[in-house]
C-alpha positions as CSV (number, residue, x, y, z in Angstrom):
1,M,0.0,0.0,0.0
2,G,2.7,2.4,1.0
3,A,4.5,2.0,-2.4
4,I,1.4,3.1,-4.3
5,L,0.3,5.8,-1.8
6,T,3.7,7.4,-1.8
7,Q,3.7,8.2,-5.5
8,Q,3.8,12.0,-6.0
9,T,3.6,12.8,-2.3
10,T,5.5,12.9,1.0
11,W,5.7,10.0,3.4
12,A,4.1,12.2,6.1
13,N,0.9,12.3,4.0
14,V,1.1,8.5,3.3
15,T,1.3,7.9,7.1
16,K,-2.0,9.8,7.6
17,A,-3.7,7.7,4.9
18,I,-2.4,4.5,6.3
19,A,-3.6,5.6,9.8
20,N,-7.0,6.1,8.2
21,L,-6.9,2.7,6.7
22,K,-5.8,1.1,10.0
23,E,-8.7,2.9,11.8
24,C,-11.1,1.4,9.3
25,K,-9.4,-2.0,9.7
26,L,-8.4,-2.1,6.1
27,L,-4.7,-2.9,6.1
28,D,-4.9,-6.2,4.3
29,V,-5.4,-7.2,0.6
30,R,-8.8,-8.9,1.1
31,S,-10.4,-6.0,3.0
32,L,-9.2,-3.4,0.5
33,A,-10.5,-5.5,-2.4
34,R,-14.0,-5.6,-0.7
35,M,-14.0,-1.9,0.2
36,E,-16.3,0.4,-1.8
37,L,-14.3,2.8,-3.9
38,P,-15.8,6.1,-2.4
39,Q,-14.8,4.9,1.2
40,L,-11.3,4.0,0.0
41,E,-10.9,7.4,-1.7
42,E,-11.9,9.2,1.5
43,A,-9.6,7.1,3.7
44,I,-6.6,7.8,1.5
45,R,-7.4,11.5,0.7
46,P,-4.3,12.8,2.7
47,A,-2.0,11.0,0.2
48,G,-3.2,13.2,-2.7
49,Y,-4.4,11.9,-6.1
50,F,-6.8,9.9,-4.0
51,R,-9.2,8.9,-6.8
52,Q,-6.4,7.6,-9.0
53,K,-4.6,5.9,-6.1
54,A,-7.8,4.3,-4.8
55,R,-8.5,2.8,-8.2
56,R,-4.9,1.5,-8.4
57,L,-5.0,0.0,-4.9
58,K,-8.4,-1.6,-5.5
59,W,-7.3,-3.0,-8.9
60,V,-4.1,-4.4,-7.4
61,C,-5.8,-5.9,-4.4
62,D,-8.5,-7.4,-6.6
63,Y,-5.8,-8.9,-8.8
64,F,-4.0,-10.4,-5.8
65,V,-7.2,-11.8,-4.4
66,K,-8.3,-13.2,-7.7
67,N,-4.9,-14.7,-8.7
68,Y,-3.4,-15.6,-5.3
69,G,-6.3,-15.8,-2.9
70,G,-5.0,-12.7,-1.2
71,D,-2.0,-14.6,0.0
72,L,1.0,-12.4,-0.7
73,N,3.3,-15.3,0.3
74,K,2.2,-17.2,-2.8
75,L,2.9,-14.1,-4.9
76,F,6.3,-13.5,-3.4
77,S,7.3,-17.2,-3.8
78,M,7.6,-16.8,-7.5
79,P,11.0,-16.6,-9.0
80,L,12.2,-13.0,-9.0
81,P,12.4,-12.3,-12.8
82,E,8.8,-13.7,-13.2
83,L,7.5,-11.8,-10.2
84,R,9.0,-8.5,-11.2
85,K,7.7,-8.9,-14.8
86,E,4.1,-9.7,-13.5
87,L,4.0,-6.7,-11.1
88,L,5.4,-4.4,-13.9
89,G,2.4,-5.6,-16.0
90,L,-0.1,-4.2,-13.5
91,P,-1.6,-0.8,-14.4
92,G,-0.1,2.1,-12.4
93,L,2.9,0.2,-11.1
94,G,6.1,1.5,-12.6
95,T,9.7,0.2,-11.9
96,E,10.3,2.3,-8.8
97,T,7.0,1.2,-7.2
98,V,7.5,-2.4,-8.1
99,D,11.1,-2.5,-6.9
100,S,10.1,-0.9,-3.6
101,I,7.3,-3.5,-3.2
102,L,9.8,-6.3,-3.9
103,L,12.5,-4.9,-1.6
104,Y,10.3,-4.0,1.4
105,A,7.2,-6.2,1.2
106,G,8.6,-9.1,-0.7
107,G,12.0,-9.3,0.9
108,K,13.7,-9.5,-2.5
109,L,17.1,-8.2,-3.4
110,V,16.0,-5.5,-5.8
111,F,17.3,-2.0,-5.3
112,P,14.7,0.7,-6.1
113,I,16.1,3.8,-7.8
114,D,14.2,7.0,-6.9
115,A,14.8,10.7,-7.6
116,Y,16.6,10.9,-4.3
117,T,19.1,8.2,-5.3
118,K,19.7,9.7,-8.7
119,R,20.3,13.2,-7.2
120,I,22.8,11.9,-4.6
121,V,24.9,9.7,-6.9
122,H,25.1,12.4,-9.5
123,R,26.0,15.1,-7.1
124,L,28.6,12.9,-5.4
125,G,29.9,12.1,-8.9
126,T,30.0,8.4,-8.2
127,T,28.5,7.5,-11.6
128,N,27.3,9.0,-14.8
129,L,24.7,6.4,-15.3
130,D,21.2,7.8,-15.7
131,R,18.9,5.0,-17.0
132,Y,16.9,3.3,-14.3
133,E,17.9,-0.2,-15.1
134,D,21.6,0.8,-15.4
135,L,21.6,2.4,-12.0
136,R,19.6,-0.4,-10.4
137,E,22.1,-3.0,-11.8
138,C,25.0,-0.9,-10.6
139,F,23.7,-0.9,-7.0
140,E,22.8,-4.5,-7.1
141,R,26.3,-5.5,-8.3
142,N,28.1,-3.5,-5.7
143,L,26.1,-4.0,-2.6
144,P,26.6,-7.1,-0.3
145,R,23.9,-9.6,-0.9
146,D,22.1,-8.9,2.3
147,L,18.4,-7.8,2.5
148,G,18.8,-5.8,5.7
149,V,21.7,-3.9,4.2
150,W,19.8,-3.0,1.0
151,Q,16.7,-1.9,2.9
152,E,18.8,0.2,5.4
153,F,21.0,1.6,2.6
154,H,18.0,2.7,0.6
155,A,16.3,4.2,3.6
156,L,19.5,6.1,4.5
157,I,19.7,7.5,0.9
158,V,16.1,8.7,1.3
159,Q,16.9,10.3,4.7
160,L,20.1,12.0,3.4
161,A,18.2,13.5,0.5
162,K,15.3,14.7,2.6
163,S,17.7,16.2,5.2
164,F,20.6,17.5,3.2
165,C,20.7,16.7,-0.5
166,K,17.5,18.5,-1.3
167,V,16.6,20.2,-4.5
168,K,18.2,23.3,-2.9
169,P,21.0,21.5,-1.0
170,A,22.2,22.1,2.6
171,C,25.8,21.1,1.6
172,Q,27.5,22.7,4.6
173,A,25.7,20.4,7.1
174,C,25.9,17.3,5.0
175,P,27.9,14.4,6.4
176,L,29.2,13.5,2.9
177,I,30.5,17.0,2.1
178,E,34.1,15.9,2.0
179,G,33.6,13.5,-0.9
180,C,30.9,15.5,-2.7
181,G,31.8,17.0,-6.1
182,F,28.7,19.1,-6.1
183,A,29.5,20.7,-2.8
184,K,33.0,21.5,-4.0
185,S,31.6,23.1,-7.2
186,E,29.3,25.3,-5.1
187,E,32.2,26.8,-3.1
């Protein structure tokens, strides 16, 4: 749910929407699939684009119930290439959303590339890669094959970007200033 709700909004707004769903006892696939669309829209309103996101959530949950009996363990037991391809085939789920679902909900070694990650690696000057798949493969080749490390590393990238490496950066306070080519060019 979080991966869909966080599209085009902040995590703070997603947290409010998830709290609303929790209050309505709607934090599982089967409950969301049964929920009436207007009720779902109202519950997730804080996440923005609530009509579009409600339709996506409902469609995805309906799909999971229809094809996997609502058992996400069955879904996530598929081989990774097939699983990723199947999720990418669902309407409204792009590569970043699917890879976030795989990493955090599915416990799969797939590294999501978001705008934060691109901004940081380009400002640091660690790579000139720009295509999503190229960056994803670069991270996946170079990180230790440890799920906890991947989840924590991605979360730390997000936190660094939100705190320091913003669109208008706070370079002087950044813990990575010493190795940052962008900060040096701003001096």
